[in-house]
C-alpha positions in Angstrom: 259.5 142.0 187.3 256.9 144.7 186.9 253.6 143.2 186.0 251.2 146.1 186.8 249.8 146.4 183.3 248.6 142.9 183.1 245.3 141.4 184.2 246.1 139.3 187.2 243.9 136.3 187.8 244.7 133.8 190.6 242.9 131.3 192.9 244.0 130.7 196.5 242.6 129.0 199.5 240.9 131.4 202.0 242.9 130.1 205.0 246.2 130.6 203.1 245.3 134.1 202.0 244.2 135.1 205.5 247.4 133.7 207.0 249.5 135.6 204.5 247.6 138.9 205.0 247.9 138.6 208.8 251.7 138.1 208.5 252.4 141.0 206.2 249.8 143.2 207.8 252.1 143.9 210.7 254.4 145.9 208.5 251.7 148.2 207.1 252.2 151.8 208.0 249.8 153.0 210.7 250.3 156.6 209.9 252.1 157.7 206.7 252.4 160.7 204.4 252.5 158.1 201.6 249.0 156.7 201.2 250.0 153.6 199.3 252.0 152.3 202.3 248.6 151.5 203.9 248.1 149.0 201.1 249.3 145.4 200.6 250.9 144.4 197.4 249.6 141.3 195.6 251.8 139.9 192.9 252.3 136.7 191.1 255.8 135.3 191.6 257.2 132.1 190.1 254.0 130.1 190.5 252.9 131.5 193.8 251.1 134.6 195.1 253.4 137.1 196.8 252.0 139.4 199.5 254.1 142.4 200.7 253.7 145.4 203.0 256.1 148.1 204.2 256.2 151.2 206.4 259.6 152.1 204.8 261.4 150.9 208.0 260.3 147.3 208.0 259.1 145.3 205.0 257.5 141.8 205.2 256.8 139.5 202.2 254.9 136.2 202.4 254.4 133.7 199.6 251.3 131.4 199.4 250.4 128.6 197.1 248.1 129.7 194.2 246.7 128.6 190.9 247.8 131.3 188.5 245.7 131.9 185.4 247.2 135.3 184.5 250.3 137.0 185.8 250.0 140.4 187.3 250.2 142.7 190.4 248.1 145.3 192.2 247.8 146.9 195.7 244.7 147.3 197.9 244.0 148.7 201.4 245.5 146.2 203.8 243.0 146.6 206.6 240.0 146.3 204.3 241.1 143.2 202.5 242.4 141.6 205.8 239.1 142.2 207.6 237.1 141.0 204.6 239.1 137.8 203.9 239.0 136.8 207.6 235.2 136.7 207.4 235.0 134.5 204.2 234.2 130.8 204.5 237.1 128.3 204.1 236.8 127.9 200.4 238.7 128.9 197.2 239.0 132.7 196.7 239.2 133.9 193.1 241.2 137.1 192.7 241.1 139.1 189.4 242.2 142.5 188.3 240.0 143.5 185.3 241.2 145.5 182.3 241.8 149.0 183.7 243.6 147.7 186.9 241.7 150.1 189.1 239.8 147.5 191.0 240.4 144.1 192.5 237.6 141.5 192.2 237.3 138.7 194.8 234.8 135.8 194.6 234.5 133.2 197.3 231.5 130.8 197.6 228.5 133.0 197.0 230.3 136.3 197.8 231.4 138.7 195.1 233.2 141.9 195.9 235.3 144.6 194.3 237.9 146.7 196.1 239.5 149.9 194.7 243.1 149.3 193.9 246.2 151.5 193.4 248.9 150.8 190.8 251.7 148.4 191.9 254.2 150.6 190.0 253.7 153.2 192.8 254.3 150.8 195.6 257.7 151.3 197.4 260.3 148.8 196.2 261.0 146.1 198.7 264.8 145.8 199.1 266.3 142.5 197.9 269.4 141.5 199.7 271.2 139.0 197.4 274.7 139.3 198.9 276.4 140.1 202.1 277.4 138.2 205.2 274.8 135.4 206.1 274.2 133.7 209.4 271.9 130.8 210.2 269.9 130.4 213.4 268.1 127.7 215.3 264.6 129.3 215.6 264.0 128.5 219.2 267.3 129.9 220.4 266.8 133.0 218.3 263.3 133.6 219.6 264.4 133.0 223.2 267.2 135.5 223.0 265.0 138.1 221.3 262.4 137.8 224.0 265.0 138.1 226.8 266.5 141.3 225.3 264.2 143.5 223.1 262.0 144.8 225.9 265.0 146.6 227.5 265.5 148.9 224.5 264.5 152.5 224.8 261.1 153.6 223.5 261.8 157.3 223.0 264.0 158.6 220.1 266.2 160.9 222.1 269.1 158.4 221.6 268.3 156.5 218.4 271.0 153.8 219.0 269.3 152.8 222.3 266.0 152.1 220.5 267.8 149.2 218.8 269.3 145.9 219.8 273.1 145.6 219.4 274.1 142.4 217.6 277.7 141.3 217.5 279.5 138.1 216.6 282.6 136.7 218.1 283.4 133.4 216.4 280.4 131.1 216.9 279.0 133.3 219.7 276.5 136.0 218.8 275.5 138.5 221.4 272.3 140.6 221.6 272.2 143.6 223.9 269.6 146.3 224.6 269.7 149.2 227.1 267.5 152.2 227.8 269.7 154.0 230.3 268.1 152.3 233.3 268.5 148.7 232.5 270.6 146.4 230.3 269.8 142.9 228.9 272.5 140.8 227.3 271.8 137.3 225.7 274.2 135.0 223.8 273.4 132.5 221.0 275.8 129.8 219.9 275.9 129.6 216.1 276.4 126.3 214.2 279.4 127.9 212.5 281.4 131.2 212.5 280.2 133.8 209.9 282.4 134.6 206.9 283.2 137.9 208.5 282.4 139.4 211.9 279.2 141.3 212.3 278.3 144.3 214.5 275.0 146.1 213.8 272.1 147.8 215.6 268.7 146.3 214.6 265.5 148.2 215.5 263.9 146.4 218.5 260.5 146.6 216.8 262.0 144.6 213.9 263.2 141.8 216.2 259.8 141.8 218.0 258.1 141.2 214.7 260.7 138.5 213.8 260.0 136.7 217.1 256.3 136.6 216.1 257.1 135.4 212.6 259.3 132.6 213.9 256.6 131.6 216.4 256.7 127.9 217.2 258.5 127.1 213.9 261.3 124.6 213.8 262.5 126.0 210.5 266.0 127.5 210.3 266.1 131.3 210.1 268.7 133.0 207.8 270.0 136.5 208.6 271.8 138.5 205.8 273.3 141.9 206.2 274.0 143.9 203.0 277.6 144.9 202.3 276.8 148.6 203.1 275.6 147.5 206.6 272.4 149.6 206.1 269.8 146.7 205.9 269.2 143.3 207.4 267.1 140.5 205.9 265.6 137.6 207.9 264.4 134.7 205.7 262.4 131.6 206.2 260.9 129.4 203.4 257.7 131.4 202.8 258.4 134.6 204.7 261.0 137.3 204.5 261.5 140.5 206.5 263.8 143.4 205.7 264.6 146.2 208.2 266.7 149.3 208.0 269.6 149.2 210.4 270.2 152.0 213.0 273.5 153.9 212.3 275.6 155.0 215.2 277.8 153.6 218.0 276.3 151.5 220.8 277.6 152.2 224.3 280.3 149.9 225.7 277.9 148.0 228.0 280.4 145.4 229.4 281.7 148.0 231.8 278.2 148.3 233.3 278.1 144.7 234.5 279.6 144.5 237.9 282.4 141.9 238.2 281.6 141.1 241.9 278.9 141.3 244.5 278.6 141.4 248.3 275.1 139.8 248.5 273.6 137.1 246.3 270.1 135.7 246.7 268.9 132.7 244.7 265.1 132.3 244.6 262.3 130.6 242.7 261.3 132.7 239.7 257.6 131.8 240.1 257.5 132.7 243.8 259.5 135.9 243.2 257.1 136.8 240.3 254.0 136.1 242.3 255.0 138.3 245.2 256.2 141.0 242.9 252.9 141.1 241.0 251.1 141.5 244.4 253.5 144.3 245.5 253.0 146.0 242.1 249.3 146.6 242.9 250.4 148.7 245.8 253.4 150.2 244.1 251.4 151.7 241.3 250.0 154.2 243.8 253.4 154.7 245.5 255.7 155.9 242.7 256.2 152.4 241.3 258.7 151.4 243.9 259.1 147.8 245.1 261.5 147.2 247.9 263.5 144.1 248.4 265.2 142.9 251.6 267.7 140.1 251.5 268.5 138.2 254.8 270.8 135.2 255.1 269.5 132.2 257.1 270.6 131.5 260.6 271.1 128.1 262.3 270.6 126.1 259.1 267.4 127.9 258.2 266.9 129.1 254.6 267.5 132.8 254.0 264.6 135.1 253.1 263.7 137.6 250.4 261.1 140.1 251.6 259.2 142.0 248.8 257.3 145.1 249.9 255.5 148.1 248.5 253.8 151.1 250.1 251.4 153.7 249.0 250.5 156.4 251.6 246.9 156.8 250.4 246.3 153.0 250.0 248.2 150.9 252.5 251.2 148.6 252.3 252.0 145.0 251.4 254.8 142.6 252.4 255.5 139.2 251.0 258.3 136.7 251.9 259.9 133.9 249.9 262.6 131.4 250.8 266.0 132.3 249.3 269.5 131.0 249.4 271.3 134.2 250.5 275.1 134.4 250.4 277.0 137.3 251.9 275.6 140.2 253.9 272.0 141.2 254.6 271.1 143.9 252.2 268.2 145.9 250.7 267.5 147.5 247.3 264.5 149.0 245.6 263.5 148.7 241.9 261.0 150.2 239.6 258.0 147.8 239.6 257.8 147.4 235.8 261.5 146.9 235.4 261.5 144.1 238.0 258.4 142.4 236.5 259.9 142.7 233.0 263.0 140.7 233.8 261.1 138.1 235.9 258.6 137.5 233.1 261.4 136.3 230.7 263.0 133.9 233.2 262.0 130.5 234.6 263.3 128.0 237.2 265.5 130.0 239.6 267.1 133.4 239.4 270.1 134.9 241.3 270.0 138.6 242.3 273.5 140.0 242.9 274.2 143.4 244.4 276.7 145.4 246.3 274.8 148.4 247.8 271.3 149.9 247.7 272.6 152.6 245.3 274.4 150.2 242.9 272.9 148.2 240.1 271.2 144.8 240.7 272.3 141.9 238.5 269.8 139.1 237.6 271.1 135.8 236.2 269.2 132.6 235.5 270.6 129.7 237.6 270.4 125.9 237.4 269.1 123.7 240.2 272.6 123.7 241.9 272.6 127.5 242.0 275.2 127.8 239.3 274.6 130.8 237.0 273.7 129.8 233.5 276.0 131.4 230.9 274.3 133.3 228.1 272.0 135.8 229.9 272.5 138.7 232.3 270.1 141.5 233.1 271.2 144.6 235.0 268.8 147.1 236.6 269.5 150.5 238.2 267.9 150.8 241.6 265.3 153.4 242.8 266.7 155.9 245.3 265.0 157.6 248.2 261.5 158.8 247.9 261.0 159.0 244.2 258.6 161.6 243.0 255.0 160.7 242.5 253.7 159.2 239.2 255.9 160.2 236.3 257.9 158.1 233.9 259.5 154.9 235.2 262.9 156.5 235.2 262.1 159.1 237.8 263.9 158.4 241.0 266.1 155.8 239.4 269.8 156.0 240.0 271.5 157.6 237.0 273.7 155.2 235.1 277.1 156.8 234.7 278.4 156.3 231.2 275.2 155.0 229.7 272.7 157.8 230.1 275.2 160.5 229.0 276.9 158.6 226.1 
């Protein structure tokens, strides 16, 4: 309902207004040819105040409790009102749009301000997804899966499909996958019930990152709805909704990139592995970003050993050792420092590293206390080969991934 011509007059609590502005502020366009997308929309909506922002790729709406004296809508610069409201005391904020609609007036305690406004009629229309296939998620399972996957998506736009996360259902199993040509992360979620029709879409990784933040520590169920045209996805909670444009295209068939077998498997404490990797990374950043791993089985009943090392000619070198349960042959492999840290940062407990040769991908799987791989997550990283060139992007010197990089 367009209410731009009316004189909006509402009262809200400062803390609620601040929370709502913070939530929607993450969708405000940082740089845009359309100036109004730097604004936030304030609009009365069925007894509450609706806040909305969009950068045309992602839109976020939040609803907050309000005492509404007059219905109406307006838009004001997001950063200005956000910074301003955050400094107000925790009291009632009175918001009013006087006659001409060109300004927003805010009063709180003894503070009285006006902010120049732009007509809500000119604000981009936020898509409303009323129908389409709908799925319901446990918030903690959803957030965990997103955090284990989204960082592996590509950050450059040379292959748009790789900047997204592939989401596919198979009965009650929903699988999220992301790959950037050098690594692949795959996580499963078990749904309470099968969707009415199968789903296969590519969601921008940034949208899922924002969703993870919106879910936070909430225990509230999250609904996902995909429009019939398969061009948009909606994520909805009670007071917050986010709509994102889906990425069109075909995602690589990543299952063929996960090796079915291994010749060496090392099971190690994630915390110990992470600590030694962080230390090695300090040396690696001056040595092409390479961290070398050596896997040695134990002898005579002794535990096996994982040696983590890095070397920089100008600086020096470092070597750390951790106990590991090593099955199979002694072996070695080298990884890009950041890729190794990224996967360890989303795991806890113990992790298994499976490999076949120094030039083949390494496979990371979370394992339980008995060393049994936990179903539901796998992370594959291509190794570094030889003396990788100095500096440069993380990909330099990484083994090319047949099939994925060229697809």
